[in-house]
C-alpha positions in Angstrom: -1.3 24.6 9.2 0.5 21.3 9.6 3.5 20.3 11.7 5.9 21.1 8.9 4.7 24.7 8.6 5.0 25.1 12.4 8.5 23.8 12.5 9.6 26.0 9.6 8.0 29.1 11.3 9.6 28.4 14.7 13.0 27.7 13.0 12.9 30.9 11.1 12.1 32.9 14.2 14.9 31.3 16.2 17.4 31.7 13.3 16.5 35.4 13.1 16.9 35.9 16.8 20.2 34.1 16.6 21.5 36.4 13.9 20.3 39.5 15.8 21.9 38.3 19.0 25.1 37.6 17.2 25.2 41.1 15.8 24.5 42.6 19.3 27.4 40.6 20.7 29.7 41.7 17.9 28.7 45.3 18.6 29.3 45.0 22.3 32.8 43.5 21.7 33.5 46.4 19.3 32.5 48.9 22.0 34.6 47.1 24.6 37.7 47.2 22.3 37.1 50.8 21.5 36.8 51.7 25.2 40.0 49.8 26.1 41.9 51.5 23.4 40.5 54.9 24.5 41.6 54.2 28.1 45.1 53.2 27.0 45.5 56.4 25.0 44.3 58.6 27.9 47.1 60.1 29.9 46.5 61.8 33.2 48.6 64.9 33.5 50.5 65.4 36.8 50.6 69.0 38.1 53.1 70.2 40.7 52.5 73.4 42.6 55.8 74.9 41.3 54.6 74.4 37.7 51.5 76.6 38.0 51.8 79.8 36.0 49.8 82.9 36.1 47.9 83.8 33.0 47.7 87.5 31.9 44.2 87.8 33.1 45.4 86.6 36.5 43.5 83.4 36.1 45.1 80.4 37.7 45.2 77.0 36.3 44.0 74.7 39.0 45.8 71.3 39.3 43.8 68.2 38.3 43.6 65.5 40.9 43.8 61.9 40.0 40.7 61.1 42.0 38.7 63.5 39.9 39.2 61.5 36.7 37.1 58.4 36.5 37.8 55.9 33.8 34.7 54.2 32.4 34.7 50.4 32.7 33.0 48.1 30.2 29.8 46.5 31.3 30.6 42.8 31.2 27.1 41.9 32.4 25.6 42.9 29.1 28.1 40.8 27.2 27.4 37.8 29.4 23.7 38.1 28.9 24.1 38.4 25.2 26.3 35.3 25.1 23.6 33.4 27.0 20.9 34.4 24.5 23.2 33.6 21.6 23.8 30.1 22.9 20.1 29.6 23.6 18.9 30.7 20.2 21.7 28.6 18.6 20.5 25.5 20.4 16.9 26.2 19.4 17.8 26.7 15.8 19.9 23.5 15.7 17.2 21.4 17.3 14.6 22.9 15.0 16.6 22.0 11.9 17.1 18.4 13.2 13.4 17.9 13.9 12.5 19.4 10.6 14.7 17.0 8.7 13.3 14.1 10.7 9.7 15.3 10.0 10.5 15.6 6.3 12.0 12.2 6.1 9.1 10.5 8.0 6.5 12.5 6.0 7.7 11.2 2.6 5.1 8.7 1.5 6.3 5.2 0.9 5.5 4.0 -2.6 3.1 1.1 -2.8 2.7 -1.6 -5.3 -0.4 -1.3 -7.5 -1.9 -4.4 -8.9 -4.2 -4.2 -12.0 -6.2 -7.4 -12.7 -7.4 -6.8 -16.3 -10.4 -8.6 -17.8 -9.6 -11.7 -15.8 -11.4 -13.4 -12.9 -10.0 -15.7 -10.3 -6.5 -14.3 -10.4 -4.7 -14.8 -7.1 -1.3 -13.8 -5.7 0.6 -15.9 -3.2 4.0 -15.9 -1.5 6.7 -18.5 -2.1 5.1 -20.8 0.5 1.7 -20.6 -1.3 0.1 -18.5 1.3 -2.5 -16.1 -0.1 -1.5 -12.4 -0.1 -4.1 -9.8 0.8 -4.3 -6.3 -0.6 -2.2 -4.8 2.2 0.5 -7.4 1.8 0.5 -6.9 -2.0 0.9 -3.1 -1.5 3.9 -3.5 0.6 5.8 -5.8 -1.8 9.3 -4.5 -2.6 11.3 -4.9 -5.8 13.1 -8.2 -5.9 10.3 -10.0 -4.0 9.2 -13.4 -5.4 5.5 -14.2 -5.7 3.2 -16.8 -7.2 0.6 -15.5 -9.6 -2.2 -17.9 -10.6 -5.6 -18.1 -12.1 -8.4 -20.4 -10.8 -9.6 -23.2 -13.2 -13.3 -24.0 -13.9 -14.3 -27.1 -12.0 -15.7 -29.9 -14.1 -14.5 -28.4 -17.4 -11.9 -29.5 -19.9 -9.5 -26.7 -19.1 -6.0 -28.1 -19.4 -3.7 -25.1 -19.1 -3.6 -21.3 -18.7 -1.5 -18.3 -19.8 -0.6 -15.4 -17.6 1.1 -12.2 -18.7 2.4 -9.4 -16.5 3.0 -5.9 -17.8 2.9 -7.0 -21.4 0.8 -6.1 -24.4 0.9 -9.3 -26.4 0.8 -13.0 -25.5 3.8 -15.2 -26.2 4.6 -18.9 -25.7 6.4 -18.2 -22.4 3.2 -17.0 -20.8 1.6 -20.5 -21.1 1.8 -22.7 -18.0 0.5 -26.2 -17.0 1.8 -25.9 -13.4 -1.2 -26.6 -11.2 -1.9 -26.2 -7.5 -4.6 -28.5 -6.2 -5.1 -26.6 -2.9 -6.4 -23.5 -4.6 -7.3 -25.1 -8.0 -5.3 -22.7 -10.0 -2.7 -22.7 -12.7 0.3 -20.5 -11.7 3.6 -19.0 -12.6 6.5 -17.7 -10.5 7.2 -14.0 -10.8 9.9 -11.7 -9.4 8.9 -8.1 -8.9 11.3 -6.0 -11.0 13.4 -3.1 -9.8 11.9 0.4 -10.3 8.4 -0.9 -11.1 5.5 -0.3 -8.8 2.6 -1.3 -11.0 1.8 -4.8 -12.1 -0.8 -5.3 -14.8 -1.9 -8.9 -14.7 -3.9 -10.7 -17.3 -4.8 -14.4 -17.5 -6.7 -16.8 -19.7 -7.8 -20.4 -19.4 -7.5 -22.9 -22.2 -10.2 -25.3 -23.1 -9.3 -28.5 -24.9 -12.3 -28.1 -27.3 -12.8 -24.3 -27.5 -9.3 -23.0 -27.3 -8.5 -19.9 -25.3 -11.5 -18.7 -23.4 -12.3 -15.1 -23.8 -10.8 -14.6 -27.3 
């Protein structure tokens, strides 16, 4: 059981307790109103000695004293306790919902950039300042980021240019580049990571002045 399951369980219990406590409070208020209404309708008869009459069986109606009638008073302690529990369960439920939302938001995995280097050796990715990017840095690239994508040349050969394509099926003339960085010995292009795309399929080829495109 992970933290999300625990938060959901606790929140369900506190919510259930909150509902039950609310119902208990509503019932106590109902009884209180009912008792007050009953007390208001109750009239205490006043008997005077001169008003006593003798019944045929000679039984006398005894006067009722005011002290003998006791009006029941509502128990406000129970209502107070129920209100305290209602407030406590309400706070627990609210805190549980807030923590659950935070946990859900933090548990959503952040999409990472995936680089595919297909049938090409020596491909490198750099930032705009020509600093090499490692796998962790590449995976955290965001849409709109500008990078340098290049392919290393073969030292001592007659390679004069390269072509690099990204997320494309066919080569075209715009993939060809003669831009060269001496520090890393690679031909390169500038590329802007597009919106809504988290996978970059990169392919590159070197061109020999004598043999043409290597690898064809």
